[in-house]
VOGU-3710 file (C-alpha; in Angstrom, 3 decimals, decimal comma):
1> mvkivarafl> 15,669/-35,454/6,599  12,571/-37,517/7,423  13,023/-36,684/11,107  13,207/-32,973/10,332  10,036/-33,062/8,222  8,149/-34,988/10,907  9,192/-32,567/13,637  8,307/-29,604/11,452  4,851/-31,048/10,852  4,238/-31,643/14,551
11> kfgprslwnv> 5,595/-28,252/15,565  4,130/-25,977/12,885  1,448/-28,029/11,110  0,930/-28,440/7,350  0,525/-24,702/6,697  4,186/-23,944/7,443  5,655/-27,307/6,552  6,490/-26,325/2,976  8,221/-23,141/4,128  10,386/-25,175/6,467
21> iceylfgidq> 11,260/-27,802/3,881  11,886/-25,303/1,101  14,210/-22,946/2,918  16,584/-21,944/0,181  20,270/-22,832/0,236  20,917/-19,100/0,098  18,423/-18,341/2,863  15,065/-17,765/1,140  12,180/-19,955/-0,019  13,780/-23,062/-1,474
31> itnsvnsgft> 16,009/-26,041/-0,783  18,756/-27,452/-2,949  21,021/-30,463/-3,098  24,724/-29,822/-3,319  27,172/-32,625/-3,875  30,872/-32,317/-3,394  32,805/-34,432/-5,832  34,858/-36,989/-3,959  33,270/-36,683/-0,516  29,527/-36,521/-1,383
41> ssshindkrs> 27,191/-33,923/0,094  23,700/-33,035/1,185  20,577/-31,024/1,128  20,052/-28,908/4,192  17,685/-26,529/5,845  18,639/-22,973/6,680  15,692/-21,910/8,833  15,996/-20,104/12,144  12,772/-21,720/13,300  14,405/-25,117/12,932
51> leylrhgisv> 16,529/-24,271/15,964  13,338/-24,389/18,012  12,213/-27,876/17,023  15,485/-29,527/16,007  16,559/-30,336/19,554  13,148/-31,689/20,575  13,516/-35,407/21,194  17,278/-35,434/20,565  19,504/-36,285/23,513  23,087/-35,023/23,627
61> divicvhnai> 26,013/-35,857/25,877  28,941/-33,426/26,071  32,187/-35,212/26,949  35,170/-33,172/28,177  38,508/-34,710/29,096  40,519/-32,665/31,593  44,145/-32,793/32,626  44,967/-29,722/34,731  44,811/-26,294/32,996  42,125/-25,140/35,429
71> ddirsclssi> 41,647/-21,725/33,818  40,879/-23,335/30,475  38,303/-25,792/31,798  36,710/-23,081/33,913  36,235/-20,891/30,818  35,064/-23,845/28,736  32,391/-24,959/31,204  31,268/-21,404/31,828  30,655/-20,898/28,102  28,796/-24,196/27,799
81> iefteqpyki> 26,472/-23,310/30,669  25,859/-19,838/29,207  25,352/-20,742/25,552  23,848/-24,247/25,555  20,134/-24,865/25,859  18,761/-27,952/27,566  18,438/-30,842/27,243  22,055/-32,002/27,438  24,299/-33,881/29,864  27,929/-33,086/30,684
91> iliddgsees> 30,373/-35,939/31,228  33,706/-34,887/32,747  36,752/-37,154/32,643  39,333/-35,963/35,164  42,464/-37,640/33,855  44,792/-37,346/36,830  44,529/-33,605/37,391  46,125/-31,881/40,345  43,980/-31,175/43,389  43,040/-27,610/42,453
101> tasflrefsv> 41,527/-28,759/39,157  40,076/-31,941/40,683  38,369/-29,935/43,422  36,852/-27,519/40,921  35,495/-30,397/38,828  33,919/-32,024/41,885  32,163/-28,800/42,817  30,996/-28,213/39,254  29,632/-31,742/38,822  27,523/-31,385/41,969
111> aheallirnd> 26,234/-27,928/41,046  25,312/-28,869/37,469  24,484/-32,563/37,833  27,356/-33,583/35,594  28,804/-37,091/35,540  32,387/-36,987/36,842  34,811/-39,853/36,251  38,161/-39,573/38,000  41,416/-41,293/37,036  43,795/-40,901/39,951
121> kakkythaan> 46,663/-41,427/37,563  46,576/-39,948/34,056  45,756/-42,587/31,457  46,335/-40,254/28,515  43,808/-38,515/26,313  42,531/-41,277/24,048  41,811/-43,602/26,971  39,999/-40,785/28,774  37,965/-39,955/25,667  36,898/-43,580/25,348
131> qgltnskgdy> 35,791/-43,516/28,984  33,524/-40,607/28,162  32,134/-42,221/25,022  31,543/-45,501/26,870  29,511/-43,747/29,564  27,440/-41,691/27,119  23,930/-42,679/26,099  22,759/-39,734/23,963  21,635/-39,765/20,337  24,633/-37,528/19,751
141> vvlinsdtiv> 27,891/-37,231/21,640  30,008/-34,085/21,567  33,661/-34,681/22,356  35,121/-31,266/23,009  38,524/-30,137/24,288  38,818/-28,457/27,649  40,676/-25,517/26,079  37,695/-24,377/24,002  35,095/-21,639/24,412  31,742/-22,220/22,725
151> tegwlehlim> 29,466/-19,534/21,310  25,743/-18,873/21,225  23,740/-21,561/19,413  26,788/-23,771/18,881  25,156/-27,102/19,697  21,954/-26,387/17,798  23,927/-25,459/14,693  26,113/-28,563/14,883  22,981/-30,684/15,093  21,388/-28,770/12,213
161> caesdssigi> 24,356/-29,766/10,099  24,184/-33,409/11,152  20,414/-33,646/10,714  20,579/-32,132/7,234  21,643/-35,484/5,795  21,318/-38,931/7,310  24,659/-39,940/5,787  26,547/-37,433/7,952  28,159/-39,320/10,814  30,502/-36,742/12,338
171> vsplsntasw> 30,413/-32,944/12,375  32,967/-30,340/13,458  32,872/-26,512/13,520  35,033/-23,640/12,359  37,568/-22,201/14,774  40,442/-19,805/15,177  42,887/-22,697/15,293  41,691/-26,147/14,276  44,005/-27,082/11,400  42,009/-27,067/8,128
181> qsipnyesng> 38,904/-25,711/9,885  40,645/-22,518/10,958  39,446/-19,157/9,681  40,509/-16,996/8,079  43,918/-18,698/7,688  44,871/-22,300/8,316  48,639/-21,865/8,332  51,212/-19,263/9,292  54,992/-19,439/9,053  54,996/-23,188/8,511
191> dwaenllpkd> 52,673/-23,952/11,434  48,946/-23,891/12,055  47,638/-20,345/12,287  46,321/-18,979/15,599  44,032/-16,308/14,080  43,828/-14,019/17,080  40,620/-12,016/17,188  40,625/-8,214/16,878  40,603/-6,464/20,251  37,104/-5,083/19,759
201> itindmgklv> 35,590/-8,486/18,875  34,697/-10,997/21,590  34,637/-14,725/20,996  30,854/-14,735/21,065  30,790/-11,752/18,699  32,799/-13,821/16,238  30,395/-16,697/16,676  27,487/-14,426/15,807  29,280/-13,121/12,718  29,902/-16,666/11,499
211> vrysgniypr> 26,203/-17,448/11,923  25,152/-14,208/10,210  27,388/-14,574/7,167  27,560/-18,342/6,855  26,571/-19,918/3,577  25,336/-22,984/5,498  27,154/-25,095/2,950  28,220/-27,995/5,195  31,093/-29,093/2,932  32,194/-32,692/3,169
221> mpflngfcll> 35,633/-33,348/4,596  38,178/-36,174/4,343  38,835/-35,836/8,085  37,944/-33,450/10,925  39,857/-31,805/13,742  39,268/-33,514/17,083  39,015/-30,335/19,169  35,237/-30,620/18,830  33,375/-33,539/17,274  29,643/-34,181/17,173
231> irrvvinqig> 29,229/-37,939/16,658  26,050/-39,878/15,946  25,345/-42,686/18,381  24,887/-45,115/15,481  28,434/-44,361/14,321  29,823/-45,252/17,746  27,749/-48,426/17,813  29,066/-49,382/14,390  32,784/-48,577/14,526  33,451/-48,485/18,244
241> yfdkdsfpyg> 35,817/-46,149/20,048  39,161/-44,434/19,468  42,290/-46,519/18,911  44,014/-45,869/22,230  46,900/-48,205/21,437  47,942/-46,519/18,176  47,137/-42,957/19,330  47,457/-42,800/23,119  48,271/-39,088/23,467  45,340/-37,635/21,576
251> ygeendyclr> 47,014/-36,713/18,287  45,739/-38,393/15,148  43,082/-40,485/16,883  40,316/-38,303/15,429  41,679/-38,664/11,890  41,831/-42,416/12,294  38,290/-42,423/13,669  37,035/-40,277/10,793  38,649/-42,518/8,208  37,151/-45,584/9,855
261> arnkgwtlal> 33,736/-43,919/9,724  34,203/-43,074/6,034  35,186/-46,665/5,332  31,775/-47,665/6,686  29,979/-45,292/4,338  29,538/-42,279/6,641  30,366/-38,755/5,521  32,081/-36,033/7,530  30,766/-32,466/7,463  32,152/-29,078/8,397
271> adntyifhaq> 29,520/-26,926/10,130  30,424/-23,633/8,510  27,683/-21,933/10,553  29,402/-22,685/13,882  32,452/-21,114/15,511  34,218/-22,386/18,634  37,357/-20,775/20,009  40,310/-23,073/20,635  43,261/-22,142/22,817  45,220/-25,100/21,384
281> sksyghnirq> 47,007/-27,620/23,478  47,700/-26,193/26,910  48,158/-29,698/28,294  51,125/-30,157/25,952  53,717/-27,549/25,083  54,310/-26,390/21,506  57,399/-28,576/20,899  55,799/-31,706/22,303  52,673/-31,014/20,269  54,760/-30,831/17,071
291> klsksstdtl> 56,446/-34,157/17,827  53,140/-35,853/18,616  51,644/-34,527/15,410  54,468/-35,960/13,298  54,308/-39,305/15,039  50,538/-39,557/14,548  50,872/-38,756/10,839  53,324/-41,637/10,416  50,881/-43,950/12,182  47,966/-42,794/10,019
301> irlhgkstit> 49,967/-43,510/6,875  50,790/-46,983/8,166  47,139/-47,753/8,982  45,353/-46,128/6,045  47,928/-45,725/3,307  49,930/-42,725/2,183  47,650/-41,890/-0,742  44,593/-41,586/1,502  46,347/-39,115/3,765  48,048/-37,077/1,042
311> egiaycrenl> 44,861/-36,863/-1,041  42,937/-35,729/2,016  45,502/-33,060/2,831  45,511/-31,833/-0,775  41,722/-31,605/-0,693  41,729/-29,562/2,522  44,371/-27,259/1,113  43,065/-26,752/-2,422  39,305/-27,286/-2,305  37,590/-24,167/-3,648
321> vlngirarsk> 34,628/-24,465/-1,268  36,899/-24,428/1,778  38,968/-21,613/0,292  35,767/-19,643/-0,226  34,763/-20,056/3,419  38,200/-18,874/4,517  38,289/-15,948/2,085  34,843/-14,650/3,049  35,635/-14,865/6,760  38,535/-12,429/6,361
331> yycdrnniiq> 36,016/-9,610/6,040  33,438/-10,574/8,659  34,785/-8,142/11,232  35,290/-5,324/8,727  31,738/-5,694/7,440  30,397/-5,610/10,975  32,486/-2,569/11,875  31,227/-0,629/8,863  27,633/-1,512/9,723  28,197/-0,247/13,262
341> egscsfsglr> 29,830/2,937/12,005  27,032/3,471/9,505  24,467/2,984/12,250  26,153/5,531/14,499  26,369/8,157/11,772  23,352/7,586/9,526  20,670/5,573/11,328  17,190/7,026/10,850  17,810/8,582/7,453  15,295/7,872/4,694
351> ilfllpinti> 16,423/7,282/1,105  14,407/6,738/-2,078  15,959/5,096/-5,147  14,273/5,758/-8,493  14,539/2,532/-10,456  12,118/2,757/-13,428  12,946/-0,514/-15,202  10,841/-3,456/-16,392  13,336/-6,297/-16,291  16,143/-7,735/-14,216
361> tgganiifre> 19,542/-6,062/-14,582  22,911/-6,275/-12,917  22,685/-2,630/-11,919  19,353/-3,203/-10,198  20,756/-6,262/-8,409  23,550/-4,106/-7,022  21,113/-1,427/-5,861  18,927/-3,940/-4,040  21,927/-5,570/-2,335  23,429/-2,255/-1,270
371> aqalqamgve> 19,982/-1,144/-0,113  19,968/-4,149/2,218  23,342/-3,036/3,557  21,890/0,435/4,136  19,002/-1,155/6,017  21,474/-2,943/8,275  22,856/0,502/9,152  19,418/1,682/10,211  18,652/3,617/7,037  15,075/3,392/5,747
381> vtianlrknr> 15,300/2,548/2,046  12,509/2,515/-0,522  12,600/1,646/-4,232  10,288/3,561/-6,614  9,256/2,204/-10,011  6,468/2,928/-12,478  3,102/1,196/-12,323  3,437/0,070/-15,928  6,519/-1,960/-14,906  4,919/-3,507/-11,840
391> esfqlyyggs> 4,116/-6,982/-13,140  7,547/-7,744/-14,558  9,417/-5,948/-11,756  7,532/-7,883/-9,077  8,422/-11,098/-10,852  12,122/-10,455/-10,317  12,274/-8,284/-7,190  8,932/-8,736/-5,433  10,470/-11,108/-2,875  12,954/-8,521/-1,623
401> nipiiylssl> 12,708/-7,092/1,886  13,162/-3,602/0,426  9,817/-1,723/0,221  8,753/-0,928/-3,358  6,304/1,811/-4,352  4,829/2,276/-7,798  4,161/5,662/-9,389  1,945/6,566/-12,330  4,772/8,798/-13,602  8,163/9,969/-12,401
411> revnelgnry> 6,720/13,441/-11,877  5,053/12,127/-8,718  8,512/12,147/-7,140  8,083/15,892/-6,572  5,274/15,171/-4,127  7,502/12,795/-2,161  10,353/15,241/-1,622  9,618/16,068/2,013  9,369/12,406/3,013  12,993/11,538/2,287
421> daiiattnfs> 16,434/12,795/3,224  17,796/11,775/-0,171  16,313/10,820/-3,536  18,603/9,021/-5,953  18,149/8,629/-9,699  19,620/5,445/-11,129  19,013/5,928/-14,881  19,711/8,885/-17,152  16,020/9,374/-17,989  15,034/9,505/-14,294
431> vsslkeiink> 17,303/12,464/-13,481  14,955/15,049/-15,020  12,196/14,039/-12,584  14,291/15,513/-9,754  14,692/18,887/-11,402  11,466/20,317/-10,040  12,250/19,432/-6,415  13,080/22,912/-5,216  13,021/22,445/-1,447  16,436/21,721/0,016
441> rpvlgyyvqd> 15,572/18,893/2,364  16,182/15,915/0,130  19,734/15,536/-1,064  19,598/14,670/-4,754  21,852/11,933/-6,082  22,581/10,156/-9,341  23,968/6,626/-9,092  26,002/6,372/-12,309  26,701/2,739/-13,222  27,873/3,272/-16,793
451> fepyfykkgt> 28,522/6,039/-19,284  24,968/5,853/-20,597  25,350/8,009/-23,747  27,169/4,959/-25,148  23,854/3,091/-25,024  22,413/5,166/-27,862  23,267/6,265/-31,349  25,020/9,614/-31,328  22,743/12,551/-32,062  19,472/10,810/-31,152
461> peykialqsy> 17,129/12,326/-28,532  17,982/9,458/-26,155  21,696/10,197/-26,555  21,143/13,876/-25,761  19,086/13,062/-22,647  21,808/10,713/-21,382  24,535/13,265/-22,096  22,668/16,074/-20,339  21,757/13,964/-17,281  25,151/14,611/-15,657
471> tlidrivlft> 24,790/18,403/-15,691  21,002/18,853/-15,639  20,873/19,632/-11,893  23,639/21,662/-10,310  23,192/20,377/-6,770  22,869/16,706/-7,663  25,587/14,436/-6,189  27,101/12,083/-8,762  28,617/8,838/-7,530  29,849/5,850/-9,488
481> ktpwnrnkim> 31,541/2,485/-9,042  34,934/2,707/-10,744  37,690/5,191/-11,584  37,073/4,428/-15,278  33,489/5,680/-15,049  34,508/8,734/-13,079  37,235/9,583/-15,568  34,898/9,047/-18,520  32,376/11,528/-17,108  35,137/14,015/-16,384
491> eeigrdsfiv> 36,617/13,679/-19,878  33,322/13,861/-21,769  31,282/16,175/-19,524  33,757/17,938/-17,262  31,949/17,030/-14,038  33,429/15,105/-11,158  31,817/12,272/-9,202  32,501/10,233/-6,072  33,782/6,671/-6,377  31,864/4,366/-4,048
501> gtsfdvdlfm> 33,635/1,243/-5,217  32,756/-2,036/-6,877  30,608/-4,510/-4,999  28,588/-7,688/-5,430  26,498/-9,978/-3,255  29,227/-11,774/-1,311  26,625/-13,724/0,670  25,121/-15,278/-2,450  28,031/-15,808/-4,821  30,506/-18,245/-3,325
511> prprlksdak> 31,925/-21,674/-4,169  29,514/-24,448/-3,255  29,777/-28,221/-3,615  29,032/-29,203/-7,189  26,469/-31,713/-8,308  28,041/-35,106/-8,692  28,316/-36,564/-12,183  28,767/-40,184/-13,188  30,806/-39,223/-16,261  34,403/-40,430/-16,114
521> iqpikicamv> 35,623/-37,347/-17,977  34,266/-34,092/-16,622  34,052/-31,422/-19,340  35,402/-27,962/-18,660  32,386/-25,675/-18,619  32,612/-22,258/-20,253  29,850/-19,740/-19,665  29,192/-16,411/-21,339  26,528/-13,714/-21,330  24,827/-12,918/-24,640
531> rpyskhrgpq> 22,956/-9,621/-24,938  21,726/-9,236/-28,566  20,393/-5,711/-27,994  23,630/-4,365/-26,516  26,166/-4,212/-29,328  29,011/-3,120/-27,047  28,512/-6,367/-25,103  29,849/-8,220/-28,156  27,067/-10,806/-28,719  28,205/-11,613/-32,272
541> ltlevlrnis> 31,845/-11,882/-31,270  31,026/-14,023/-28,235  29,156/-16,674/-30,173  31,694/-16,671/-33,010  34,551/-17,249/-30,572  32,701/-20,031/-28,740  31,830/-21,670/-32,080  35,451/-21,615/-33,235  36,632/-23,061/-29,927  34,003/-25,828/-30,188
551> rrftnktvkf> 35,575/-26,923/-33,472  38,927/-27,519/-31,781  37,713/-29,378/-28,696  35,287/-32,297/-28,388  31,957/-32,095/-26,584  33,316/-34,509/-24,004  36,079/-32,132/-22,967  34,362/-28,727/-23,241  30,772/-27,633/-22,654  29,423/-24,201/-23,612
561> iifgvkdsdt> 26,704/-22,446/-21,622  25,211/-19,050/-22,374  22,673/-16,898/-20,547  21,035/-13,471/-20,764  18,663/-14,097/-23,670  15,648/-16,268/-24,474  15,772/-18,799/-27,292  12,724/-17,147/-28,829  14,353/-13,729/-29,103  14,350/-12,627/-32,749
571> kfkelpqdfi> 17,684/-10,820/-32,568  19,249/-13,853/-30,892  18,156/-15,997/-33,842  20,220/-13,762/-36,117  23,434/-14,647/-34,232  25,687/-17,685/-34,929  24,232/-20,860/-33,436  25,857/-23,568/-35,537  27,532/-25,336/-32,623  26,361/-27,231/-29,537
581> fenkgilnpk> 25,628/-25,056/-26,511  23,092/-24,775/-23,716  21,112/-21,573/-23,208  19,991/-20,961/-19,627  17,946/-17,899/-20,604  17,392/-14,886/-18,373  18,442/-15,681/-14,812  17,704/-14,165/-11,441  20,620/-13,788/-8,996  20,077/-17,141/-7,277
591> emafllndcd> 19,864/-18,966/-10,603  22,998/-17,130/-11,694  24,815/-18,262/-8,567  23,852/-21,880/-9,287  25,088/-21,618/-12,867  28,386/-19,932/-12,084  29,073/-22,423/-9,320  28,846/-25,196/-11,897  31,205/-23,546/-14,412  34,991/-23,325/-14,723
601> iftdfseyqa> 35,617/-20,425/-17,100  33,664/-17,202/-17,502  34,118/-15,039/-20,590  33,138/-11,399/-21,065  33,956/-10,189/-24,563  32,302/-6,789/-24,193  34,030/-3,854/-25,864  34,245/-2,367/-22,379  32,765/-2,901/-18,932  32,001/0,039/-16,656
611> mgltameama> 32,414/-2,375/-13,736  31,906/-6,035/-14,646  29,458/-7,376/-12,063  29,005/-10,829/-13,578  32,758/-11,334/-13,807  33,023/-10,556/-10,081  30,240/-13,016/-9,325  31,910/-15,658/-11,488  35,271/-15,169/-9,789  33,595/-15,465/-6,386
621> cgnaaivpkt> 32,149/-18,820/-7,476  35,576/-20,087/-8,504  35,674/-19,352/-12,233  38,758/-18,352/-14,173  37,492/-15,135/-15,743  38,369/-13,413/-19,011  37,497/-9,700/-18,916  37,976/-6,675/-21,210  40,986/-4,452/-20,762  38,904/-1,360/-21,513
631> ggaqtfakdl> 36,681/-0,159/-18,694  36,492/-0,668/-14,950  37,060/-4,410/-14,617  40,725/-3,868/-13,767  39,541/-2,511/-10,437  39,248/-6,136/-9,307  40,739/-8,204/-12,151  44,548/-8,390/-12,357  45,971/-9,980/-15,471  47,573/-13,392/-14,852
641> qnalvintcs> 47,044/-12,955/-11,113  43,344/-13,645/-10,621  41,982/-13,326/-14,191  42,931/-12,814/-17,821  42,557/-9,183/-18,910  42,546/-8,931/-22,698  41,852/-6,727/-25,688  38,333/-7,873/-26,514  38,389/-5,985/-29,806  40,752/-8,695/-31,062
651> hkeceqaier> 38,930/-11,835/-32,192  42,222/-13,720/-32,115  43,092/-12,653/-28,566  39,672/-13,752/-27,315  40,141/-17,229/-28,760  43,698/-17,488/-27,500  42,591/-16,616/-23,967  40,028/-19,420/-23,880  42,435/-21,918/-25,431  45,072/-21,001/-22,900
661> llidhrlrrr> 42,748/-21,711/-19,976  41,560/-24,970/-21,533  45,066/-26,286/-22,123  46,980/-24,859/-19,160  45,271/-26,532/-16,192  47,701/-25,100/-13,658  47,043/-21,560/-14,826  43,291/-22,088/-14,750  43,356/-23,510/-11,228  45,702/-20,796/-9,996
671> lqknaiesiy> 43,430/-18,069/-11,341  40,395/-19,769/-9,817  42,021/-19,957/-6,395  43,392/-16,427/-6,527  40,041/-15,083/-7,702  38,343/-16,484/-4,625  41,035/-15,177/-2,306  40,928/-11,643/-3,728  37,307/-10,910/-4,662  35,561/-10,812/-1,286
681> qfypelsafk> 37,060/-7,482/-0,339  34,334/-5,937/-2,527  31,484/-6,439/-0,073  28,340/-4,273/-0,396  28,500/-2,682/3,058  31,567/-0,660/2,100  29,941/0,744/-1,047  26,752/1,478/0,888  28,719/3,372/3,530  30,510/5,378/0,864
691> ilkalfpsks> 27,193/6,270/-0,745  26,052/7,712/2,588  29,349/9,542/3,007  28,987/11,071/-0,468  25,411/12,177/0,177  25,841/13,314/3,788  29,533/14,204/4,267  28,955/16,169/7,472  27,361/13,232/9,289  30,218/10,749/9,082
701> vkqyel> 32,506/10,349/12,080  35,040/7,858/10,791  36,973/8,598/7,614  36,761/5,998/4,847  38,534/6,698/1,604  36,202/7,734/-1,196
//
């Protein structure tokens, strides 16, 4: 970390130093520490500029052991030359290859000033790898298989991971097939998965997608796959080389090396921002590879103990952070394809969202995130609010890359009609401002995120305005998130609407390493939203249920956390507070992601949820969620599969649901794992595309279900 700060100061000076240091874990304006229980963790910098200065003064040797398979090594070296920026040095170990391969390596070493070491007779992989390590002098050494293909920025990103924490000794990337580092799946039919890429995605395309969508988490690992290892020189100096006697054939030697490094206090990190393709063992056939793998496992158990190996395997299989990386990667290609399709059909359109609010809301968070997805498709998006809301709105959303304009009144929208292809109301009281737009150029839309008449007492002026908003303008296009909301409008009003689908910020809400605690007994953390001014959100019920649960479990075993309200709120003071809990207050999305990542159970005891955004975010962070049966939450929450779906009108059922998750650890963990595996299909690009399809049906080429 000290090295990074020093280089940043020299490169950019004091003016930009803070920006470099404080690059947020999620990508904007801050830095955080994240510690993974059991294998420690780090703080790290996610700053594109760091790629420019990170390599300055760092020497790297790239060691490649070769035994025949000329096509593989040709592709490997070609990718390294294309996608690796100087300075670096290539060290080739020709371990008894046939003349065709040997000749190619000689020619390459001359052309690219590589060091070539030739063994006339094959001495087996581990011996050859040690030859390469012995002849390397760099601050870092990359040991990479000859059957790999690297992608753009690969080496810089590996080094970024290593330099993020001085305790990291060895780093390895994601791949299509690299045991536990494989994405999206690590196993298939009892063997390691191959994860073939879609036909329209190149290897380098996949590398770019991993960089674009990576959480830059750098999770700690019990061991790393040896297909590509970035090793600090100080680690080599301290623990030496691979054990060529116990692992001569190149299976298991990397696990032994990693465990030896861990025994000396080093940590191992997965560079989740790096992707390298692996063809997997062309030098050995599939059957031989299986036998070697079994033999190496037996040797590892003998050297390091069965518990060390089995615990490490269980961690790689069950760890929620790793499962989150795998689950998110399943949709990288789909997200990219939808962006490309959106760009082809809708690029250049201009859309204005009317968002006249003075505080942070889940609905507004969704609009901003989907607006970013629209931007990625080439759509120009602007948010309009009222000047009277500017101060508070800027506090929560001023840092967004979406342009915001402020109007003295919503009537000013009429003057903006010709500037936009579509103007979208997002609240019931903003719909009337579109009524006077008589020219046909802007398509008029209403983004319905709830059945808003329920917000008001029946018969009041506000209730009537909300009720009339759905039919006030004949040509307005209604679109909503869930079938429940669509059906509710149809039943109560008789007007249909498009379903654009549920979504949340999949690039913000994900499992991350938790902060390490010294407590021997880790309490199960339950979090809940409390909204005193929204009766249908069940604030009274929520606190009563949490209080009753607190009386049955000790503070050492269960911790209660609430959010969504300030301690000073007068209505909040009227609610039950006669038990120990922590109030986090009103949170922005990044603060919410931190909180949910640190919790185990999320409860939503609302009477109904039109969608259930916070439950989705909680599930994405690895919480076992309890959601209401009434409403739209069942779009993503399946009872006893990835959540508990209950009758929240029943006080007893609410308490029983929490008790069940507290007592039944297997159920809680199963729901947590399944939640992560199922929730990332609700990415914002798909909803954004469907919004465009609803507004401009004649422009879309590809058919996506609405």
